C-alpha positions as a Markdown table, in Angstrom:
| # | Residue | x | y | z |
|---|---|---|---|---|
| 1 | Unk | 16.1 | 5.2 | 55.6 |
| 2 | Unk | 14.3 | 8.3 | 54.7 |
| 3 | Unk | 10.8 | 8.4 | 52.6 |
| 4 | Unk | 10.5 | 10.7 | 49.9 |
| 5 | Unk | 7.5 | 11.4 | 47.9 |
| 6 | Unk | 4.8 | 9.7 | 46.3 |
| 7 | Unk | 2.8 | 9.7 | 43.1 |
| 8 | Unk | -0.2 | 7.5 | 41.8 |
| 9 | Unk | -1.6 | 7.2 | 38.5 |
| 10 | Unk | -4.7 | 5.1 | 38.8 |
| 11 | Unk | -4.0 | 1.6 | 39.6 |
| 12 | Unk | 0.0 | 2.4 | 39.9 |
| 13 | Unk | 1.9 | 4.1 | 42.8 |
| 14 | Unk | 5.2 | 5.1 | 43.0 |
| 15 | Unk | 7.3 | 5.8 | 46.3 |
| 16 | Unk | 11.2 | 7.0 | 46.6 |
| 17 | Unk | 12.8 | 5.6 | 49.4 |
| 18 | Unk | 16.3 | 6.2 | 50.1 |
| 19 | Unk | 18.2 | 3.0 | 51.7 |
| 20 | Unk | 21.7 | 2.1 | 52.1 |
| 21 | Unk | 23.1 | -1.2 | 51.8 |
| 22 | Unk | 22.1 | -2.8 | 55.3 |
| 23 | Unk | 19.2 | -1.1 | 55.8 |
| 24 | Unk | 16.2 | -3.5 | 54.8 |
| 25 | Unk | 12.6 | -2.3 | 54.1 |
| 26 | Unk | 10.0 | -4.4 | 55.4 |
| 27 | Unk | 6.5 | -4.2 | 53.6 |
| 28 | Unk | 3.5 | -5.5 | 55.6 |
| 29 | Unk | 0.3 | -7.0 | 53.9 |
| 30 | Unk | -2.5 | -6.4 | 55.8 |
| 31 | Unk | -4.9 | -8.3 | 54.1 |
| 32 | Unk | -8.7 | -9.7 | 55.1 |
| 33 | Unk | -8.8 | -8.2 | 58.5 |
| 34 | Unk | -12.7 | -8.1 | 58.6 |
| 35 | Unk | -12.2 | -5.5 | 61.3 |
| 36 | Unk | -15.9 | -4.9 | 62.2 |
| 37 | Unk | -16.5 | -8.5 | 62.4 |
| 38 | Unk | -16.4 | -10.1 | 65.9 |
| 39 | Unk | -14.4 | -12.9 | 64.7 |
| 40 | Unk | -11.4 | -10.2 | 64.2 |
| 41 | Unk | -8.4 | -10.9 | 66.1 |
| 42 | Unk | -8.3 | -7.0 | 67.1 |
| 43 | Unk | -5.8 | -7.9 | 69.9 |
| 44 | Unk | -3.2 | -9.0 | 67.2 |
| 45 | Unk | -3.9 | -6.4 | 64.4 |
| 46 | Unk | -3.3 | -4.0 | 66.9 |
| 47 | Unk | 0.1 | -5.1 | 68.1 |
| 48 | Unk | 1.3 | -5.5 | 64.7 |
| 49 | Unk | 0.2 | -2.0 | 64.0 |
| 50 | Unk | 2.2 | -0.9 | 67.2 |
| 51 | Unk | 5.1 | -3.0 | 65.5 |
| 52 | Unk | 4.6 | -1.2 | 62.2 |
| 53 | Unk | 4.6 | 2.2 | 64.1 |
| 54 | Unk | 7.8 | 1.6 | 65.9 |
| 55 | Unk | 9.9 | 0.6 | 63.1 |
| 56 | Unk | 11.2 | 2.9 | 60.7 |
| 57 | Unk | 12.0 | 0.5 | 58.1 |
| 58 | Unk | 8.3 | -0.7 | 57.8 |
| 59 | Unk | 5.8 | 0.1 | 54.8 |
| 60 | Unk | 2.2 | -1.4 | 54.5 |
| 61 | Unk | -0.3 | -2.4 | 52.1 |
| 62 | Unk | -3.8 | -2.5 | 53.0 |
| 63 | Unk | -4.7 | -5.7 | 50.9 |
| 64 | Unk | -8.6 | -5.2 | 50.7 |
| 65 | Unk | -11.5 | -6.9 | 52.9 |
| 66 | Unk | -10.2 | -4.4 | 55.4 |
| 67 | Unk | -14.4 | -4.4 | 56.3 |
| 68 | Unk | -16.4 | -7.7 | 56.6 |
| 69 | Unk | -19.6 | -5.5 | 55.9 |
| 70 | Unk | -21.8 | -8.4 | 55.9 |
| 71 | Unk | -23.8 | -6.8 | 57.9 |
| 72 | Unk | -25.1 | -4.8 | 54.8 |
| 73 | Unk | -29.0 | -5.2 | 54.2 |
| 74 | Unk | -29.6 | -7.9 | 51.6 |
| 75 | Unk | -26.4 | -9.8 | 51.8 |
| 76 | Unk | -27.0 | -13.4 | 52.4 |
| 77 | Unk | -23.7 | -14.5 | 54.2 |
| 78 | Unk | -24.5 | -11.9 | 57.3 |
| 79 | Unk | -25.1 | -13.0 | 60.8 |
| 80 | Unk | -26.1 | -10.3 | 63.3 |
| 81 | Unk | -24.1 | -12.0 | 65.7 |
| 82 | Unk | -20.9 | -11.2 | 64.2 |
| 83 | Unk | -21.5 | -7.0 | 64.3 |
| 84 | Unk | -18.9 | -5.8 | 66.8 |
| 85 | Unk | -21.0 | -4.1 | 69.7 |
| 86 | Unk | -20.9 | -0.8 | 68.4 |
| 87 | Unk | -21.9 | -1.5 | 65.1 |
| 88 | Unk | -24.6 | -3.7 | 66.4 |
| 89 | Unk | -26.4 | -0.9 | 68.4 |
| 90 | Unk | -26.0 | 1.6 | 65.6 |
| 91 | Unk | -28.8 | 2.7 | 62.9 |
| 92 | Unk | -25.5 | 4.5 | 61.0 |
| 93 | Unk | -23.3 | 1.6 | 60.3 |
| 94 | Unk | -21.6 | 3.1 | 57.7 |
| 95 | Unk | -20.7 | 5.9 | 60.1 |
| 96 | Unk | -19.5 | 4.0 | 62.7 |
| 97 | Unk | -17.5 | 1.5 | 60.6 |
| 98 | Unk | -15.7 | 3.9 | 58.8 |
| 99 | Unk | -14.7 | 5.9 | 62.0 |
| 100 | Unk | -13.7 | 2.7 | 63.7 |
| 101 | Unk | -11.4 | 1.8 | 60.7 |
| 102 | Unk | -9.9 | 5.2 | 60.5 |
| 103 | Unk | -9.0 | 5.3 | 64.4 |
| 104 | Unk | -7.5 | 1.9 | 64.0 |
| 105 | Unk | -5.0 | 2.7 | 61.0 |
| 106 | Unk | -4.4 | 6.4 | 62.0 |
| 107 | Unk | -1.1 | 5.8 | 63.7 |
| 108 | Unk | 0.3 | 4.3 | 60.6 |
| 109 | Unk | -1.1 | 6.5 | 57.9 |
| 110 | Unk | 1.8 | 7.8 | 57.2 |
| 111 | Unk | 3.6 | 4.2 | 56.3 |
| 112 | Unk | 0.5 | 3.0 | 54.1 |
| 113 | Unk | 1.5 | 3.3 | 50.6 |
| 114 | Unk | -1.5 | 1.4 | 48.8 |
| 115 | Unk | -5.2 | 0.3 | 49.6 |
| 116 | Unk | -6.6 | -2.2 | 47.9 |
| 117 | Unk | -10.4 | -3.1 | 47.7 |
| 118 | Unk | -11.5 | -6.8 | 48.3 |
| 119 | Unk | -14.7 | -9.1 | 47.4 |
| 120 | Unk | -16.3 | -8.0 | 50.4 |
| 121 | Unk | -15.9 | -4.1 | 49.7 |
| 122 | Unk | -17.0 | -5.0 | 46.1 |
| 123 | Unk | -20.4 | -6.7 | 47.3 |
| 124 | Unk | -21.2 | -4.0 | 49.3 |
| 125 | Unk | -20.7 | -1.3 | 46.9 |
| 126 | Unk | -22.4 | -3.4 | 44.2 |
| 127 | Unk | -25.7 | -3.4 | 46.7 |
| 128 | Unk | -24.9 | 0.4 | 47.8 |
| 129 | Unk | -24.5 | 2.5 | 44.6 |
| 130 | Unk | -21.0 | 1.9 | 44.4 |
| 131 | Unk | -20.3 | 3.2 | 47.9 |
| 132 | Unk | -16.7 | 1.5 | 48.4 |
| 133 | Unk | -15.9 | 1.4 | 52.2 |
| 134 | Unk | -12.2 | 0.8 | 51.2 |
| 135 | Unk | -12.0 | 3.7 | 48.9 |
| 136 | Unk | -13.6 | 6.1 | 51.7 |
| 137 | Unk | -11.4 | 4.7 | 54.2 |
| 138 | Unk | -8.3 | 5.8 | 52.0 |
| 139 | Unk | -9.9 | 8.9 | 51.2 |
| 140 | Unk | -10.6 | 9.7 | 55.2 |
| 141 | Unk | -6.7 | 9.2 | 55.8 |
| 142 | Unk | -5.3 | 10.6 | 52.6 |
| 143 | Unk | -4.1 | 7.4 | 51.4 |
| 144 | Unk | -3.8 | 6.0 | 47.8 |
| 145 | Unk | -6.8 | 3.7 | 46.4 |
| 146 | Unk | -5.7 | 1.4 | 43.6 |
| 147 | Unk | -8.7 | -0.9 | 43.5 |
| 148 | Unk | -8.7 | -4.5 | 43.3 |
| 149 | Unk | -5.2 | -4.8 | 41.7 |
| 150 | Unk | -2.2 | -2.7 | 40.8 |
| 151 | Unk | 1.4 | -2.1 | 41.0 |
| 152 | Unk | 3.3 | -0.5 | 44.0 |
| 153 | Unk | 7.0 | 0.6 | 42.8 |
| 154 | Unk | 9.9 | 1.4 | 45.2 |
| 155 | Unk | 12.4 | 3.7 | 43.5 |
| 156 | Unk | 15.1 | 2.8 | 46.0 |
| 157 | Unk | 17.9 | 5.2 | 46.2 |
| 158 | Unk | 21.3 | 4.6 | 47.9 |
| 159 | Unk | 22.0 | 8.2 | 48.7 |
| 160 | Unk | 24.8 | 8.1 | 46.0 |
| 161 | Unk | 23.0 | 8.6 | 42.9 |
| 162 | Unk | 22.2 | 5.0 | 42.3 |
| 163 | Unk | 18.2 | 4.1 | 42.0 |
| 164 | Unk | 16.8 | 0.8 | 41.7 |
| 165 | Unk | 12.8 | 0.6 | 40.7 |
| 166 | Unk | 11.8 | -2.7 | 43.0 |
| 167 | Unk | 8.4 | -3.4 | 41.4 |
| 168 | Unk | 5.5 | -4.9 | 43.5 |
| 169 | Unk | 2.5 | -6.6 | 41.7 |
| 170 | Unk | -0.6 | -6.4 | 44.3 |
| 171 | Unk | -3.8 | -8.3 | 44.0 |
| 172 | Unk | -6.8 | -8.9 | 46.8 |
| 173 | Unk | -6.8 | -12.8 | 45.1 |
| 174 | Unk | -9.4 | -14.6 | 43.7 |
| 175 | Unk | -10.7 | -18.4 | 43.8 |
| 176 | Unk | -11.3 | -20.8 | 46.7 |
| 177 | Unk | -9.3 | -22.4 | 49.4 |
| 178 | Unk | -7.7 | -25.3 | 48.0 |
| 179 | Unk | -6.8 | -27.1 | 51.3 |
| 180 | Unk | -3.9 | -29.0 | 49.5 |
| 181 | Unk | -2.1 | -26.5 | 47.6 |
| 182 | Unk | -2.9 | -23.3 | 49.7 |
| 183 | Unk | -3.1 | -21.2 | 47.1 |
| 184 | Unk | 0.4 | -22.0 | 45.4 |
| 185 | Unk | -1.0 | -22.5 | 42.0 |
| 186 | Unk | -2.4 | -18.9 | 42.2 |
| 187 | Unk | 1.2 | -17.8 | 43.0 |
| 188 | Unk | 2.7 | -19.7 | 40.3 |
| 189 | Unk | 0.1 | -18.8 | 37.7 |
| 190 | Unk | 0.6 | -14.8 | 38.4 |
| 191 | Unk | 4.1 | -15.2 | 37.4 |
| 192 | Unk | 3.3 | -16.4 | 33.7 |
| 193 | Unk | 1.2 | -13.3 | 33.6 |
| 194 | Unk | 2.9 | -10.7 | 35.2 |
| 195 | Unk | 6.3 | -9.2 | 35.6 |
| 196 | Unk | 7.2 | -8.4 | 39.0 |
| 197 | Unk | 10.3 | -8.4 | 41.4 |
| 198 | Unk | 7.6 | -9.1 | 44.3 |
| 199 | Unk | 4.2 | -10.2 | 44.9 |
| 200 | Unk | 0.9 | -9.9 | 47.2 |
| 201 | Unk | -2.5 | -11.4 | 47.2 |
| 202 | Unk | -4.8 | -12.7 | 49.9 |
| 203 | Unk | -8.6 | -13.5 | 49.9 |
| 204 | Unk | -8.1 | -17.1 | 50.6 |
| 205 | Unk | -7.0 | -16.6 | 54.3 |
| 206 | Unk | -3.9 | -18.7 | 54.1 |
| 207 | Unk | -0.2 | -17.6 | 54.6 |
| 208 | Unk | 1.9 | -19.4 | 51.5 |
| 209 | Unk | 5.1 | -17.8 | 50.7 |
| 210 | Unk | 7.1 | -18.5 | 47.5 |
| 211 | Unk | 10.5 | -17.6 | 46.5 |
| 212 | Unk | 12.3 | -18.8 | 43.1 |
| 213 | Unk | 15.5 | -16.8 | 41.2 |
| 214 | Unk | 15.1 | -15.9 | 37.7 |
| 215 | Unk | 18.5 | -15.6 | 35.9 |
| 216 | Unk | 19.3 | -12.8 | 34.0 |
| 217 | Unk | 22.3 | -10.8 | 32.3 |
| 218 | Unk | 23.6 | -7.9 | 34.0 |
| 219 | Unk | 26.6 | -5.5 | 33.1 |
| 220 | Unk | 27.6 | -3.2 | 30.4 |
| 221 | Unk | 28.5 | -3.0 | 26.6 |
| 222 | Unk | 31.0 | -6.0 | 26.5 |
| 223 | Unk | 30.7 | -6.6 | 30.2 |
| 224 | Unk | 27.8 | -8.9 | 30.8 |
| 225 | Unk | 27.9 | -11.5 | 33.6 |
| 226 | Unk | 25.0 | -13.9 | 34.8 |
| 227 | Unk | 22.9 | -13.0 | 37.5 |
| 228 | Unk | 20.4 | -14.4 | 39.7 |
| 229 | Unk | 17.8 | -12.5 | 41.1 |
| 230 | Unk | 15.1 | -13.9 | 43.3 |
| 231 | Unk | 11.2 | -13.7 | 42.6 |
| 232 | Unk | 9.4 | -13.3 | 46.0 |
| 233 | Unk | 5.1 | -14.0 | 46.2 |
| 234 | Unk | 3.1 | -14.1 | 49.6 |
| 235 | Unk | -0.4 | -14.9 | 50.2 |
| 236 | Unk | -0.5 | -12.7 | 53.2 |
| 237 | Unk | -2.7 | -14.3 | 55.5 |
| 238 | Unk | -5.7 | -13.1 | 57.6 |
| 239 | Unk | -7.0 | -11.4 | 60.6 |
| 240 | Unk | -10.4 | -12.9 | 60.9 |
| 241 | Unk | -10.7 | -16.3 | 62.8 |
| 242 | Unk | -12.5 | -19.4 | 61.3 |
| 243 | Unk | -14.1 | -20.5 | 64.5 |
| 244 | Unk | -15.5 | -19.0 | 67.7 |
| 245 | Unk | -16.3 | -20.4 | 70.9 |
| 246 | Unk | -20.3 | -19.9 | 70.5 |
| 247 | Unk | -23.0 | -22.3 | 69.3 |
| 248 | Unk | -23.3 | -20.3 | 66.2 |
| 249 | Unk | -22.9 | -21.9 | 62.5 |
| 250 | Unk | -20.4 | -19.4 | 60.9 |
| 251 | Unk | -19.5 | -19.8 | 57.3 |
| 252 | Unk | -16.2 | -21.6 | 57.8 |
| 253 | Unk | -17.7 | -23.9 | 60.5 |
| 254 | Unk | -20.5 | -24.9 | 58.0 |
| 255 | Unk | -17.9 | -26.0 | 55.2 |
| 256 | Unk | -15.2 | -27.3 | 57.9 |
| 257 | Unk | -12.3 | -25.0 | 56.7 |
| 258 | Unk | -9.1 | -25.2 | 58.4 |
| 259 | Unk | -8.4 | -22.7 | 61.1 |
| 260 | Unk | -7.0 | -19.8 | 59.8 |
| 261 | Unk | -3.2 | -18.1 | 60.0 |
| 262 | Unk | -3.6 | -15.2 | 61.8 |
| 263 | Unk | -1.1 | -12.2 | 61.3 |
| 264 | Unk | 0.3 | -10.3 | 58.0 |
| 265 | Unk | 3.1 | -11.5 | 55.6 |
| 266 | Unk | 6.2 | -9.6 | 55.0 |
| 267 | Unk | 8.2 | -9.0 | 52.1 |
| 268 | Unk | 12.0 | -7.9 | 52.7 |
| 269 | Unk | 13.6 | -5.3 | 50.1 |
| 270 | Unk | 17.2 | -5.3 | 50.8 |
| 271 | Unk | 19.5 | -2.9 | 49.0 |
| 272 | Unk | 23.2 | -4.2 | 47.7 |
| 273 | Unk | 26.0 | -3.1 | 46.0 |
| 274 | Unk | 27.4 | -5.9 | 43.5 |
| 275 | Unk | 30.5 | -4.9 | 41.4 |
| 276 | Unk | 29.6 | -1.8 | 39.9 |
| 277 | Unk | 25.6 | -2.3 | 40.1 |
| 278 | Unk | 22.9 | -1.4 | 43.1 |
| 279 | Unk | 20.4 | -3.9 | 43.3 |
| 280 | Unk | 17.3 | -4.2 | 45.6 |
| 281 | Unk | 16.9 | -8.0 | 46.4 |
| 282 | Unk | 13.3 | -9.1 | 47.9 |
| 283 | Unk | 12.9 | -12.0 | 50.0 |
| 284 | Unk | 10.6 | -13.5 | 52.3 |
| 285 | Unk | 10.2 | -15.1 | 55.6 |
| 286 | Unk | 7.6 | -16.0 | 58.1 |
């Protein structure tokens, strides 16, 4: 697999990739990392970053709430005990937080195709003159910042003049954490509003995967056939634990949330030749 040029226009990012049948592109969704919180599962996050760095077929979306940022002045959700030590002992918290994030994600910067803003970055920006931490992380690492939502399209080339655009719809996520549906209603609603091949979102600190086929017509003039194409979607999980061992009452503990599924979700894009057609099939697995 070879990774080619990338272009951005506002909330839309296009990436060229050459991948032959048998080479599967893995798109990792790093959502809700909250790296500047002591509840961040830093060990697991670093392990996953190392896995991405070692795999030439991996691509990455930073899906918002990279930062917890509840240490900001005036944030009613904040707990001083949630600040990781380097941040708690500094009077230059923005500088320290950004430097920490840059160090964390620099090893895979060449694989990150889009950076989203989450509700934590948006609340911070609202209180601090529009300063968006996710956007400044993207600037520091030379990445594509697309805001709260956007489209990431991989133009997959088989190396033999066949190109297939695999359209991904990205959103940070919205709403609350419904314990029974675990965000499945949000995934279903997105399919009625947006047209895409694959979709990622986060925010509710769940990991929910959805795959459903759509029936379409394929083939040339007078030579049509039915084709069943999967449409996949994932709520990508989180790296922030919901509970801690200490006696401090945190947000999730006060509301008796379920423990959070730790880690990223992955969407797999697999190129295939079928008859005279070159197609990229999306799929999901835990």
